[in-house]
Every structure is written in C-alpha cells, then in structure tokens.
C-alpha positions in Angstrom: 108.3 93.3 96.7 109.4 96.0 96.5 109.5 99.4 99.5 106.8 100.2 101.2 106.9 103.8 101.3 106.2 103.7 97.4 104.0 101.6 97.1 101.7 103.6 99.6 102.3 106.8 97.2 101.7 104.6 94.7 97.8 103.6 96.0 97.3 107.8 97.8 98.2 108.8 93.6 95.6 105.8 91.9 93.2 105.2 94.7 93.7 108.6 97.1 93.7 106.5 100.0 95.5 108.7 102.5 94.5 106.8 105.9 96.2 103.3 105.8 95.7 101.6 108.4 92.3 100.1 107.6 94.3 98.6 104.7 97.4 97.6 107.2 96.1 93.8 106.9 95.6 93.1 103.2 99.3 94.4 102.6 100.5 93.0 105.7 98.6 89.5 103.5 100.4 90.4 100.4 104.2 90.3 102.3 103.3 87.2 104.2 101.9 85.0 101.3 103.9 86.4 98.5 107.4 85.0 101.5 108.7 81.6 102.9 111.4 80.8 105.1 113.7 78.6 104.7 115.6 77.3 107.6 119.2 77.5 106.9 121.6 75.6 108.6 122.3 75.0 112.3 123.1 78.0 113.8 122.1 80.4 111.0 118.5 82.0 111.4 116.0 81.5 108.5 116.0 82.7 104.7 113.2 84.9 103.9 112.7 83.8 99.5 109.7 85.7 97.7 107.7 83.4 95.6 106.7 84.1 92.0 104.5 83.7 89.9 105.5 82.0 87.0 106.2 84.2 83.5 104.7 84.4 79.9 107.5 81.3 79.2 105.8 79.3 81.9 109.2 79.4 84.4 110.4 81.8 87.2 112.5 83.6 85.5 113.7 87.9 85.4 109.8 88.7 83.9 108.1 86.2 86.8 105.9 89.2 89.1 105.9 88.0 93.0 103.0 85.7 94.4 99.6 86.9 95.2 97.6 85.9 97.8 94.5 87.9 97.3 92.2 86.6 93.8 88.7 87.6 92.5 87.1 84.5 93.3 88.5 85.6 97.5 86.4 87.9 96.6 83.5 87.0 94.8 82.7 85.2 98.1 82.8 88.5 100.1 80.6 89.6 98.4 78.3 86.3 98.4 78.9 86.5 102.0 77.3 90.2 102.0 74.4 89.5 100.1 73.8 86.5 102.3 73.6 88.7 105.4 71.8 91.9 103.6 68.8 89.3 102.3 68.9 88.4 106.0 68.7 91.3 108.2 71.5 91.3 109.6 72.6 95.0 108.1 75.7 95.6 110.6 77.7 92.3 109.5 76.8 93.0 106.2 77.9 96.6 105.8 81.2 94.5 107.7 81.7 91.7 104.9 81.3 94.6 102.0 83.9 97.0 104.0 85.9 93.9 103.9 86.1 93.3 100.3 87.2 97.3 99.7 89.5 96.9 101.5 90.9 93.7 99.6 90.1 95.3 95.9 93.5 97.2 95.7 95.7 94.3 96.1 94.4 92.3 94.0 95.8 91.2 90.6 94.3 91.1 87.9 94.9 89.5 84.7 93.2 90.4 82.0 90.3 93.7 80.6 87.1 91.2 81.8 88.6 90.5 85.6 89.5 94.8 85.8 86.3 95.7 84.8 84.5 92.7 87.8 86.5 95.0 90.2 85.3 97.8 89.6 81.3 96.4 89.5 82.2 94.6 92.6 83.5 97.5 94.2 79.9 99.3 93.1 78.4 96.8 94.1 79.8 97.1 97.6 79.8 101.3 97.4 75.7 101.0 97.1 75.2 98.2 99.2 76.8 100.4 102.0 75.6 103.2 101.1 72.1 101.3 101.6 72.4 100.4 104.6 73.8 103.6 106.4 70.4 105.2 104.9 68.4 102.2 106.2 70.3 102.7 109.5 69.6 106.7 109.1 66.2 106.1 109.1 
C-alpha cells in the first residue's frame, strides 16, 4: 500500500534500480496479492480492500502491514529449479530461473535477521550462477 512513485524512488535509493520494467511483474504481484475486490450492492461497482497481516497483538490494527505474496520458501524453490536445470545442462533455463529469483528478491519482506541473511545468500548464489553461465556461453 502506498504511492508507486515513492516505491520506485525507494528502490532506486536502496538497490540502485533504474529499469523498472524487469520488476513490473513482481510489483504487480505485490499489489494484487495485497488487495481484495468485494462486490458492492447491485448497481454499484466493486470495492477494493487491502489485505493486512496481523500485528504484534495478533489482530489487524493500525500497526498491521499489507500482506505479502512472496516468501523466502518461494525463492528457495526457484533456486532449486535453477540448480536442477544447471545440473541437467539446460543453461538457458537455469539462467532464466536464477534471474527470476533476483527480480523477486527486492519484493520479499523478511521477518527476522536470519531470513534477511538468507536473502543476501540467495542473491549471491544467483549472481554467481548467472556469471558462470555467461562465461560458459561466451566460450
């Protein structure tokens, strides 16, 4: 929830993102995963309602944050897919899988330091495999 321009500025400051076309799918997923459309009364349009995660007290309230559609486990599955393709010699598919994970990492909300460190490790793994595939294809 929030303004798109402020989100783009924040991503530019935090990760130096400048081409947001590659992040469009992940950003739309974040928006659609945090909203719900409820039909209104007959003759009127539907209402968009934000979906919230529970706050510290266990119920939605003023301290609640929007729901997230991406989690660490989703990215782990993407990396496993990249590993399988790499080991099978399908380097193009492997590169696409690792690049997809890299595009989704900025949209993941971590719950604690351990998950944050896992995200950093995933980013490093993806970069290393993509670099190795580029070197292999250049030979």
